[in-house]
VEXMINU-415816 format. One record per residue (C-alpha): residue in three letters; x, z, y. Coordinates in Angstrom, 3 decimals, always signed. Example, Ala and Ser with C-alpha at 12.3 -4.5 7.8 and 13.67 -1.06 7.14 Angstrom:
BEGIN
<pt><residuo>ALA</residuo><xx>+12.300</xx><zz>+7.800</zz><yy>-4.500</yy></pt>
<pt><residuo>SER</residuo><xx>+13.670</xx><zz>+7.140</zz><yy>-1.060</yy></pt>
END
This chain:
BEGIN
<pt><residuo>MET</residuo><xx>+0.592</xx><zz>-4.960</zz><yy>+23.777</yy></pt>
<pt><residuo>CYS</residuo><xx>-3.091</xx><zz>-5.152</zz><yy>+23.098</yy></pt>
<pt><residuo>TYR</residuo><xx>-4.365</xx><zz>-4.919</zz><yy>+19.550</yy></pt>
<pt><residuo>ASN</residuo><xx>-7.392</xx><zz>-3.623</zz><yy>+17.768</yy></pt>
<pt><residuo>LYS</residuo><xx>-6.786</xx><zz>-0.356</zz><yy>+15.919</yy></pt>
<pt><residuo>SER</residuo><xx>-9.534</xx><zz>-1.168</zz><yy>+13.436</yy></pt>
<pt><residuo>GLU</residuo><xx>-7.305</xx><zz>-3.938</zz><yy>+12.089</yy></pt>
<pt><residuo>MET</residuo><xx>-4.657</xx><zz>-1.339</zz><yy>+11.239</yy></pt>
<pt><residuo>ALA</residuo><xx>-6.896</xx><zz>+1.102</zz><yy>+9.359</yy></pt>
<pt><residuo>LEU</residuo><xx>-8.221</xx><zz>+0.689</zz><yy>+5.842</yy></pt>
<pt><residuo>THR</residuo><xx>-11.995</xx><zz>+0.649</zz><yy>+5.630</yy></pt>
<pt><residuo>LYS</residuo><xx>-13.859</xx><zz>+2.867</zz><yy>+3.196</yy></pt>
<pt><residuo>GLU</residuo><xx>-15.043</xx><zz>-0.174</zz><yy>+1.264</yy></pt>
<pt><residuo>LYS</residuo><xx>-11.514</xx><zz>-1.548</zz><yy>+0.907</yy></pt>
<pt><residuo>LYS</residuo><xx>-10.179</xx><zz>+1.832</zz><yy>-0.211</yy></pt>
<pt><residuo>LYS</residuo><xx>-13.021</xx><zz>+2.192</zz><yy>-2.723</yy></pt>
<pt><residuo>GLU</residuo><xx>-12.217</xx><zz>-1.274</zz><yy>-4.081</yy></pt>
<pt><residuo>PHE</residuo><xx>-8.586</xx><zz>-0.285</zz><yy>-4.711</yy></pt>
<pt><residuo>VAL</residuo><xx>-9.636</xx><zz>+3.003</zz><yy>-6.348</yy></pt>
<pt><residuo>GLU</residuo><xx>-11.986</xx><zz>+1.148</zz><yy>-8.697</yy></pt>
<pt><residuo>LYS</residuo><xx>-9.380</xx><zz>-1.481</zz><yy>-9.556</yy></pt>
<pt><residuo>PHE</residuo><xx>-6.310</xx><zz>+0.742</zz><yy>-10.020</yy></pt>
<pt><residuo>GLY</residuo><xx>-7.703</xx><zz>+4.256</zz><yy>-10.543</yy></pt>
<pt><residuo>ARG</residuo><xx>-8.087</xx><zz>+5.931</zz><yy>-13.884</yy></pt>
<pt><residuo>ALA</residuo><xx>-11.368</xx><zz>+7.693</zz><yy>-13.029</yy></pt>
<pt><residuo>GLY</residuo><xx>-14.183</xx><zz>+7.149</zz><yy>-10.549</yy></pt>
<pt><residuo>SER</residuo><xx>-12.721</xx><zz>+9.083</zz><yy>-7.631</yy></pt>
<pt><residuo>ASP</residuo><xx>-9.048</xx><zz>+8.959</zz><yy>-8.578</yy></pt>
<pt><residuo>THR</residuo><xx>-7.248</xx><zz>+8.577</zz><yy>-5.260</yy></pt>
<pt><residuo>GLY</residuo><xx>-4.128</xx><zz>+10.552</zz><yy>-6.116</yy></pt>
<pt><residuo>SER</residuo><xx>-2.703</xx><zz>+8.545</zz><yy>-8.998</yy></pt>
<pt><residuo>PRO</residuo><xx>+0.482</xx><zz>+6.605</zz><yy>-8.253</yy></pt>
<pt><residuo>GLU</residuo><xx>-1.265</xx><zz>+3.310</zz><yy>-8.980</yy></pt>
<pt><residuo>VAL</residuo><xx>-3.895</xx><zz>+3.844</zz><yy>-6.290</yy></pt>
<pt><residuo>GLN</residuo><xx>-1.357</xx><zz>+5.165</zz><yy>-3.796</yy></pt>
<pt><residuo>ILE</residuo><xx>+0.877</xx><zz>+2.126</zz><yy>-4.349</yy></pt>
<pt><residuo>ALA</residuo><xx>-2.090</xx><zz>-0.231</zz><yy>-3.887</yy></pt>
<pt><residuo>LEU</residuo><xx>-3.180</xx><zz>+1.453</zz><yy>-0.653</yy></pt>
<pt><residuo>ILE</residuo><xx>+0.355</xx><zz>+1.515</zz><yy>+0.719</yy></pt>
<pt><residuo>THR</residuo><xx>+0.791</xx><zz>-2.164</zz><yy>-0.159</yy></pt>
<pt><residuo>GLU</residuo><xx>-2.350</xx><zz>-3.035</zz><yy>+1.796</yy></pt>
<pt><residuo>ARG</residuo><xx>-1.102</xx><zz>-1.053</zz><yy>+4.808</yy></pt>
<pt><residuo>ILE</residuo><xx>+2.286</xx><zz>-2.798</zz><yy>+4.541</yy></pt>
<pt><residuo>THR</residuo><xx>+0.556</xx><zz>-6.190</zz><yy>+4.574</yy></pt>
<pt><residuo>GLN</residuo><xx>-1.404</xx><zz>-5.233</zz><yy>+7.686</yy></pt>
<pt><residuo>LEU</residuo><xx>+1.723</xx><zz>-3.970</zz><yy>+9.437</yy></pt>
<pt><residuo>VAL</residuo><xx>+3.662</xx><zz>-7.127</zz><yy>+8.611</yy></pt>
<pt><residuo>ASN</residuo><xx>+0.887</xx><zz>-9.225</zz><yy>+10.158</yy></pt>
<pt><residuo>HIS</residuo><xx>+0.874</xx><zz>-6.964</zz><yy>+13.212</yy></pt>
<pt><residuo>LEU</residuo><xx>+4.634</xx><zz>-7.266</zz><yy>+13.612</yy></pt>
<pt><residuo>LYS</residuo><xx>+4.458</xx><zz>-11.065</zz><yy>+13.474</yy></pt>
<pt><residuo>ASP</residuo><xx>+2.421</xx><zz>-10.967</zz><yy>+16.681</yy></pt>
<pt><residuo>ASN</residuo><xx>+4.205</xx><zz>-7.970</zz><yy>+18.247</yy></pt>
<pt><residuo>THR</residuo><xx>+7.877</xx><zz>-8.511</zz><yy>+17.512</yy></pt>
<pt><residuo>LYS</residuo><xx>+9.097</xx><zz>-5.789</zz><yy>+19.893</yy></pt>
<pt><residuo>ASP</residuo><xx>+6.907</xx><zz>-3.004</zz><yy>+18.496</yy></pt>
<pt><residuo>ASN</residuo><xx>+9.700</xx><zz>-0.832</zz><yy>+17.098</yy></pt>
<pt><residuo>HIS</residuo><xx>+7.458</xx><zz>+2.167</zz><yy>+16.426</yy></pt>
<pt><residuo>SER</residuo><xx>+5.346</xx><zz>+0.161</zz><yy>+14.009</yy></pt>
<pt><residuo>ARG</residuo><xx>+8.518</xx><zz>-1.298</zz><yy>+12.502</yy></pt>
<pt><residuo>ARG</residuo><xx>+9.742</xx><zz>+2.231</zz><yy>+11.761</yy></pt>
<pt><residuo>GLY</residuo><xx>+6.381</xx><zz>+3.030</zz><yy>+10.151</yy></pt>
<pt><residuo>LEU</residuo><xx>+6.692</xx><zz>-0.101</zz><yy>+8.030</yy></pt>
<pt><residuo>ILE</residuo><xx>+10.143</xx><zz>+0.931</zz><yy>+6.803</yy></pt>
<pt><residuo>MET</residuo><xx>+8.840</xx><zz>+4.393</zz><yy>+5.928</yy></pt>
<pt><residuo>LEU</residuo><xx>+5.902</xx><zz>+2.917</zz><yy>+3.982</yy></pt>
<pt><residuo>VAL</residuo><xx>+8.171</xx><zz>+0.545</zz><yy>+2.056</yy></pt>
<pt><residuo>SER</residuo><xx>+10.419</xx><zz>+3.488</zz><yy>+1.140</yy></pt>
<pt><residuo>GLN</residuo><xx>+7.470</xx><zz>+5.583</zz><yy>+0.012</yy></pt>
<pt><residuo>ARG</residuo><xx>+6.123</xx><zz>+2.731</zz><yy>-2.123</yy></pt>
<pt><residuo>LYS</residuo><xx>+9.561</xx><zz>+2.253</zz><yy>-3.681</yy></pt>
<pt><residuo>ARG</residuo><xx>+9.738</xx><zz>+5.949</zz><yy>-4.606</yy></pt>
<pt><residuo>LEU</residuo><xx>+6.272</xx><zz>+5.800</zz><yy>-6.181</yy></pt>
<pt><residuo>LEU</residuo><xx>+7.176</xx><zz>+2.650</zz><yy>-8.114</yy></pt>
<pt><residuo>ASN</residuo><xx>+10.376</xx><zz>+4.255</zz><yy>-9.394</yy></pt>
<pt><residuo>TYR</residuo><xx>+8.414</xx><zz>+7.330</zz><yy>-10.486</yy></pt>
<pt><residuo>LEU</residuo><xx>+5.784</xx><zz>+5.243</zz><yy>-12.257</yy></pt>
<pt><residuo>GLN</residuo><xx>+8.455</xx><zz>+3.149</zz><yy>-13.973</yy></pt>
<pt><residuo>SER</residuo><xx>+10.170</xx><zz>+6.255</zz><yy>-15.323</yy></pt>
<pt><residuo>GLU</residuo><xx>+6.884</xx><zz>+7.805</zz><yy>-16.505</yy></pt>
<pt><residuo>ASP</residuo><xx>+4.930</xx><zz>+4.908</zz><yy>-18.022</yy></pt>
<pt><residuo>MET</residuo><xx>+6.201</xx><zz>+1.338</zz><yy>-18.167</yy></pt>
<pt><residuo>LYS</residuo><xx>+2.801</xx><zz>-0.165</zz><yy>-19.103</yy></pt>
<pt><residuo>ARG</residuo><xx>+1.091</xx><zz>+1.307</zz><yy>-16.035</yy></pt>
<pt><residuo>TYR</residuo><xx>+4.038</xx><zz>+0.166</zz><yy>-13.903</yy></pt>
<pt><residuo>GLU</residuo><xx>+3.773</xx><zz>-3.412</zz><yy>-15.144</yy></pt>
<pt><residuo>ARG</residuo><xx>-0.005</xx><zz>-3.398</zz><yy>-14.667</yy></pt>
<pt><residuo>VAL</residuo><xx>+0.397</xx><zz>-2.355</zz><yy>-11.031</yy></pt>
<pt><residuo>LEU</residuo><xx>+3.051</xx><zz>-4.997</zz><yy>-10.389</yy></pt>
<pt><residuo>ALA</residuo><xx>+0.874</xx><zz>-7.694</zz><yy>-11.908</yy></pt>
<pt><residuo>GLY</residuo><xx>-2.241</xx><zz>-6.531</zz><yy>-10.068</yy></pt>
<pt><residuo>LEU</residuo><xx>-0.534</xx><zz>-6.494</zz><yy>-6.676</yy></pt>
<pt><residuo>GLY</residuo><xx>+1.734</xx><zz>-9.483</zz><yy>-7.150</yy></pt>
<pt><residuo>LEU</residuo><xx>+4.913</xx><zz>-7.509</zz><yy>-6.492</yy></pt>
<pt><residuo>ARG</residuo><xx>+8.362</xx><zz>-8.529</zz><yy>-7.727</yy></pt>
END
């Protein structure tokens, strides 16, 4: 099992791009929209990793935890503000 850890981490530029696209202010990293976008990117990276490393159960567990966390954030956003929820879904191509 040999993989590059830099492939698994989000770069500062990528994170800044998501904050600018989904955030409400310049440095808004805590809003549900930004958190969902960042988690979605990490999920995508983990899925690609698991395609190559099918027996990596530790990463699989991390993937399941991230999917659960994203689902909780999406449920929260849906109950709070439907317009923001729909904007996030459209921006990320979910559902």
